[in-house]
mmCIF file as Biopython writes it, N, C-alpha, C and O atoms, coordinates in Angstrom:
data_model
#
loop_
_atom_site.group_PDB
_atom_site.id
_atom_site.type_symbol
_atom_site.label_atom_id
_atom_site.label_alt_id
_atom_site.label_comp_id
_atom_site.label_asym_id
_atom_site.label_entity_id
_atom_site.label_seq_id
_atom_site.pdbx_PDB_ins_code
_atom_site.Cartn_x
_atom_site.Cartn_y
_atom_site.Cartn_z
_atom_site.occupancy
_atom_site.B_iso_or_equiv
_atom_site.auth_seq_id
_atom_site.auth_asym_id
_atom_site.pdbx_PDB_model_num
ATOM 1   N N  . THR A ? 1  ? -4.499 -4.656 21.638  1.0 0.0 1  A 1 
ATOM 2   C CA . THR A ? 1  ? -5.899 -4.903 21.567  1.0 0.0 1  A 1 
ATOM 3   C C  . THR A ? 1  ? -6.545 -5.581 20.358  1.0 0.0 1  A 1 
ATOM 4   O O  . THR A ? 1  ? -6.109 -6.725 20.493  1.0 0.0 1  A 1 
ATOM 5   N N  . ARG A ? 2  ? -7.235 -5.595 19.367  1.0 0.0 2  A 1 
ATOM 6   C CA . ARG A ? 2  ? -7.932 -6.186 18.516  1.0 0.0 2  A 1 
ATOM 7   C C  . ARG A ? 2  ? -8.106 -5.074 17.436  1.0 0.0 2  A 1 
ATOM 8   O O  . ARG A ? 2  ? -7.823 -5.306 16.260  1.0 0.0 2  A 1 
ATOM 9   N N  . GLU A ? 3  ? -8.480 -4.107 17.767  1.0 0.0 3  A 1 
ATOM 10  C CA . GLU A ? 3  ? -8.785 -2.632 17.722  1.0 0.0 3  A 1 
ATOM 11  C C  . GLU A ? 3  ? -7.144 -1.905 16.867  1.0 0.0 3  A 1 
ATOM 12  O O  . GLU A ? 3  ? -6.931 -1.410 15.760  1.0 0.0 3  A 1 
ATOM 13  N N  . ARG A ? 4  ? -6.496 -2.118 17.778  1.0 0.0 4  A 1 
ATOM 14  C CA . ARG A ? 4  ? -4.869 -1.647 17.887  1.0 0.0 4  A 1 
ATOM 15  C C  . ARG A ? 4  ? -4.563 -2.599 16.275  1.0 0.0 4  A 1 
ATOM 16  O O  . ARG A ? 4  ? -4.158 -1.984 15.289  1.0 0.0 4  A 1 
ATOM 17  N N  . ILE A ? 5  ? -4.794 -3.953 16.228  1.0 0.0 5  A 1 
ATOM 18  C CA . ILE A ? 5  ? -4.092 -4.453 15.493  1.0 0.0 5  A 1 
ATOM 19  C C  . ILE A ? 5  ? -4.805 -4.224 13.877  1.0 0.0 5  A 1 
ATOM 20  O O  . ILE A ? 5  ? -4.128 -4.352 12.857  1.0 0.0 5  A 1 
ATOM 21  N N  . ARG A ? 6  ? -5.745 -3.996 13.868  1.0 0.0 6  A 1 
ATOM 22  C CA . ARG A ? 6  ? -6.829 -3.290 12.829  1.0 0.0 6  A 1 
ATOM 23  C C  . ARG A ? 6  ? -6.261 -2.562 12.138  1.0 0.0 6  A 1 
ATOM 24  O O  . ARG A ? 6  ? -6.101 -2.615 10.919  1.0 0.0 6  A 1 
ATOM 25  N N  . GLN A ? 7  ? -5.710 -1.393 13.311  1.0 0.0 7  A 1 
ATOM 26  C CA . GLN A ? 7  ? -5.360 -0.052 12.489  1.0 0.0 7  A 1 
ATOM 27  C C  . GLN A ? 7  ? -3.932 -0.122 12.010  1.0 0.0 7  A 1 
ATOM 28  O O  . GLN A ? 7  ? -3.432 0.625  11.169  1.0 0.0 7  A 1 
ATOM 29  N N  . ILE A ? 8  ? -3.255 -1.248 12.734  1.0 0.0 8  A 1 
ATOM 30  C CA . ILE A ? 8  ? -1.770 -1.291 12.026  1.0 0.0 8  A 1 
ATOM 31  C C  . ILE A ? 8  ? -2.287 -1.711 10.804  1.0 0.0 8  A 1 
ATOM 32  O O  . ILE A ? 8  ? -2.030 -1.058 9.793   1.0 0.0 8  A 1 
ATOM 33  N N  . GLU A ? 9  ? -2.970 -2.698 10.756  1.0 0.0 9  A 1 
ATOM 34  C CA . GLU A ? 9  ? -2.930 -3.828 9.532   1.0 0.0 9  A 1 
ATOM 35  C C  . GLU A ? 9  ? -3.746 -3.053 8.062   1.0 0.0 9  A 1 
ATOM 36  O O  . GLU A ? 9  ? -3.624 -3.297 6.862   1.0 0.0 9  A 1 
ATOM 37  N N  . ASN A ? 10 ? -4.485 -2.171 8.716   1.0 0.0 10 A 1 
ATOM 38  C CA . ASN A ? 10 ? -5.159 -1.040 7.478   1.0 0.0 10 A 1 
ATOM 39  C C  . ASN A ? 10 ? -3.866 -0.180 7.035   1.0 0.0 10 A 1 
ATOM 40  O O  . ASN A ? 10 ? -3.381 -0.098 5.907   1.0 0.0 10 A 1 
ATOM 41  N N  . LYS A ? 11 ? -3.571 0.248  7.863   1.0 0.0 11 A 1 
ATOM 42  C CA . LYS A ? 11 ? -1.759 0.891  7.701   1.0 0.0 11 A 1 
ATOM 43  C C  . LYS A ? 11 ? -1.184 0.554  6.554   1.0 0.0 11 A 1 
ATOM 44  O O  . LYS A ? 11 ? -0.986 1.163  5.503   1.0 0.0 11 A 1 
ATOM 45  N N  . ALA A ? 12 ? -0.882 -0.824 7.037   1.0 0.0 12 A 1 
ATOM 46  C CA . ALA A ? 12 ? 0.367  -1.308 6.433   1.0 0.0 12 A 1 
ATOM 47  C C  . ALA A ? 12 ? -0.516 -1.523 4.730   1.0 0.0 12 A 1 
ATOM 48  O O  . ALA A ? 12 ? -0.191 -0.972 3.678   1.0 0.0 12 A 1 
ATOM 49  N N  . LEU A ? 13 ? -1.416 -2.279 4.903   1.0 0.0 13 A 1 
ATOM 50  C CA . LEU A ? 13 ? -2.207 -2.067 3.321   1.0 0.0 13 A 1 
ATOM 51  C C  . LEU A ? 13 ? -2.380 -1.183 2.456   1.0 0.0 13 A 1 
ATOM 52  O O  . LEU A ? 13 ? -2.216 -1.351 1.247   1.0 0.0 13 A 1 
ATOM 53  N N  . ARG A ? 14 ? -2.806 0.079  3.124   1.0 0.0 14 A 1 
ATOM 54  C CA . ARG A ? 14 ? -2.607 1.160  2.549   1.0 0.0 14 A 1 
ATOM 55  C C  . ARG A ? 14 ? -1.698 1.474  1.828   1.0 0.0 14 A 1 
ATOM 56  O O  . ARG A ? 14 ? -1.809 1.713  0.626   1.0 0.0 14 A 1 
ATOM 57  N N  . LYS A ? 15 ? -0.187 1.530  2.796   1.0 0.0 15 A 1 
ATOM 58  C CA . LYS A ? 15 ? 0.989  1.623  1.994   1.0 0.0 15 A 1 
ATOM 59  C C  . LYS A ? 15 ? 1.682  0.791  1.071   1.0 0.0 15 A 1 
ATOM 60  O O  . LYS A ? 15 ? 2.668  1.063  0.386   1.0 0.0 15 A 1 
ATOM 61  N N  . LEU A ? 16 ? 0.878  -0.499 1.169   1.0 0.0 16 A 1 
ATOM 62  C CA . LEU A ? 16 ? 1.452  -1.359 0.205   1.0 0.0 16 A 1 
ATOM 63  C C  . LEU A ? 16 ? 0.525  -1.255 -1.482  1.0 0.0 16 A 1 
ATOM 64  O O  . LEU A ? 16 ? 0.960  -1.634 -2.569  1.0 0.0 16 A 1 
ATOM 65  N N  . LYS A ? 17 ? -1.017 -0.527 -1.145  1.0 0.0 17 A 1 
ATOM 66  C CA . LYS A ? 17 ? -1.302 -0.843 -2.004  1.0 0.0 17 A 1 
ATOM 67  C C  . LYS A ? 17 ? -0.993 0.579  -2.526  1.0 0.0 17 A 1 
ATOM 68  O O  . LYS A ? 17 ? -1.012 0.531  -3.756  1.0 0.0 17 A 1 
ATOM 69  N N  . TYR A ? 18 ? -0.656 2.097  -1.988  1.0 0.0 18 A 1 
ATOM 70  C CA . TYR A ? 18 ? -0.217 3.082  -2.702  1.0 0.0 18 A 1 
ATOM 71  C C  . TYR A ? 18 ? 0.914  2.891  -3.257  1.0 0.0 18 A 1 
ATOM 72  O O  . TYR A ? 18 ? 1.127  3.291  -4.402  1.0 0.0 18 A 1 
ATOM 73  N N  . HIS A ? 19 ? 2.100  2.052  -2.315  1.0 0.0 19 A 1 
ATOM 74  C CA . HIS A ? 19 ? 3.192  1.798  -3.270  1.0 0.0 19 A 1 
ATOM 75  C C  . HIS A ? 19 ? 3.205  0.705  -5.075  1.0 0.0 19 A 1 
ATOM 76  O O  . HIS A ? 19 ? 3.998  0.735  -6.017  1.0 0.0 19 A 1 
ATOM 77  N N  . GLU A ? 20 ? 1.807  -0.201 -4.810  1.0 0.0 20 A 1 
ATOM 78  C CA . GLU A ? 20 ? 2.253  -0.569 -5.786  1.0 0.0 20 A 1 
ATOM 79  C C  . GLU A ? 20 ? 1.496  -0.141 -7.110  1.0 0.0 20 A 1 
ATOM 80  O O  . GLU A ? 20 ? 1.641  -0.516 -8.274  1.0 0.0 20 A 1 
ATOM 81  N N  . SER A ? 21 ? 0.527  0.890  -6.452  1.0 0.0 21 A 1 
ATOM 82  C CA . SER A ? 21 ? -0.017 2.103  -8.031  1.0 0.0 21 A 1 
ATOM 83  C C  . SER A ? 21 ? 1.150  2.732  -8.074  1.0 0.0 21 A 1 
ATOM 84  O O  . SER A ? 21 ? 1.388  2.925  -9.267  1.0 0.0 21 A 1 
ATOM 85  N N  . ARG A ? 22 ? 2.073  3.188  -7.365  1.0 0.0 22 A 1 
ATOM 86  C CA . ARG A ? 22 ? 3.350  3.700  -8.131  1.0 0.0 22 A 1 
ATOM 87  C C  . ARG A ? 22 ? 3.998  3.303  -8.464  1.0 0.0 22 A 1 
ATOM 88  O O  . ARG A ? 22 ? 4.699  3.996  -9.202  1.0 0.0 22 A 1 
ATOM 89  N N  . THR A ? 23 ? 4.414  1.824  -8.267  1.0 0.0 23 A 1 
ATOM 90  C CA . THR A ? 23 ? 5.458  1.083  -9.347  1.0 0.0 23 A 1 
ATOM 91  C C  . THR A ? 23 ? 4.455  0.714  -10.654 1.0 0.0 23 A 1 
ATOM 92  O O  . THR A ? 23 ? 4.944  0.567  -11.774 1.0 0.0 23 A 1 
ATOM 93  N N  . ARG A ? 24 ? 2.921  0.571  -10.394 1.0 0.0 24 A 1 
ATOM 94  C CA . ARG A ? 24 ? 2.348  0.179  -11.589 1.0 0.0 24 A 1 
ATOM 95  C C  . ARG A ? 24 ? 2.724  1.724  -12.744 1.0 0.0 24 A 1 
ATOM 96  O O  . ARG A ? 24 ? 3.453  1.493  -13.709 1.0 0.0 24 A 1 
ATOM 97  N N  . LYS A ? 25 ? 2.393  2.634  -12.623 1.0 0.0 25 A 1 
ATOM 98  C CA . LYS A ? 25 ? 2.710  4.081  -12.936 1.0 0.0 25 A 1 
ATOM 99  C C  . LYS A ? 25 ? 4.019  3.744  -13.668 1.0 0.0 25 A 1 
ATOM 100 O O  . LYS A ? 25 ? 4.110  3.432  -14.856 1.0 0.0 25 A 1 
ATOM 101 N N  . LEU A ? 26 ? 5.284  3.882  -12.537 1.0 0.0 26 A 1 
ATOM 102 C CA . LEU A ? 26 ? 6.596  3.702  -13.433 1.0 0.0 26 A 1 
ATOM 103 C C  . LEU A ? 26 ? 6.636  2.948  -14.165 1.0 0.0 26 A 1 
ATOM 104 O O  . LEU A ? 26 ? 7.270  3.220  -15.184 1.0 0.0 26 A 1 
ATOM 105 N N  . ARG A ? 27 ? 6.094  1.815  -14.075 1.0 0.0 27 A 1 
ATOM 106 C CA . ARG A ? 27 ? 6.302  0.371  -15.391 1.0 0.0 27 A 1 
ATOM 107 C C  . ARG A ? 27 ? 5.468  1.353  -16.658 1.0 0.0 27 A 1 
ATOM 108 O O  . ARG A ? 27 ? 6.044  1.451  -17.741 1.0 0.0 27 A 1 
ATOM 109 N N  . ASP A ? 28 ? 4.232  1.993  -16.481 1.0 0.0 28 A 1 
ATOM 110 C CA . ASP A ? 28 ? 4.132  2.141  -17.772 1.0 0.0 28 A 1 
ATOM 111 C C  . ASP A ? 28 ? 4.818  3.386  -18.079 1.0 0.0 28 A 1 
ATOM 112 O O  . ASP A ? 28 ? 5.195  3.688  -19.211 1.0 0.0 28 A 1 
ATOM 113 N N  . PHE A ? 29 ? 4.963  4.076  -17.070 1.0 0.0 29 A 1 
ATOM 114 C CA . PHE A ? 29 ? 5.941  5.398  -17.843 1.0 0.0 29 A 1 
ATOM 115 C C  . PHE A ? 29 ? 6.867  4.685  -18.535 1.0 0.0 29 A 1 
ATOM 116 O O  . PHE A ? 29 ? 6.855  4.755  -19.764 1.0 0.0 29 A 1 
ATOM 117 N N  . LEU A ? 30 ? 7.863  3.848  -17.838 1.0 0.0 30 A 1 
ATOM 118 C CA . LEU A ? 30 ? 9.235  3.110  -18.510 1.0 0.0 30 A 1 
ATOM 119 C C  . LEU A ? 30 ? 8.704  2.505  -19.598 1.0 0.0 30 A 1 
ATOM 120 O O  . LEU A ? 30 ? 9.504  2.502  -20.534 1.0 0.0 30 A 1 
ATOM 121 N N  . ASP A ? 31 ? 7.436  1.877  -19.896 1.0 0.0 31 A 1 
ATOM 122 C CA . ASP A ? 31 ? 7.409  1.045  -20.999 1.0 0.0 31 A 1 
ATOM 123 C C  . ASP A ? 31 ? 6.780  1.899  -22.663 1.0 0.0 31 A 1 
ATOM 124 O O  . ASP A ? 31 ? 6.717  1.248  -23.706 1.0 0.0 31 A 1 
#
């Protein structure tokens, strides 16, 4: 169903944003 697709997309987006923030922090730490 469309609702299930939305849930999966939200999960993926959240994971992506979380990963992005982690890599950004790591980059700041390395620089």
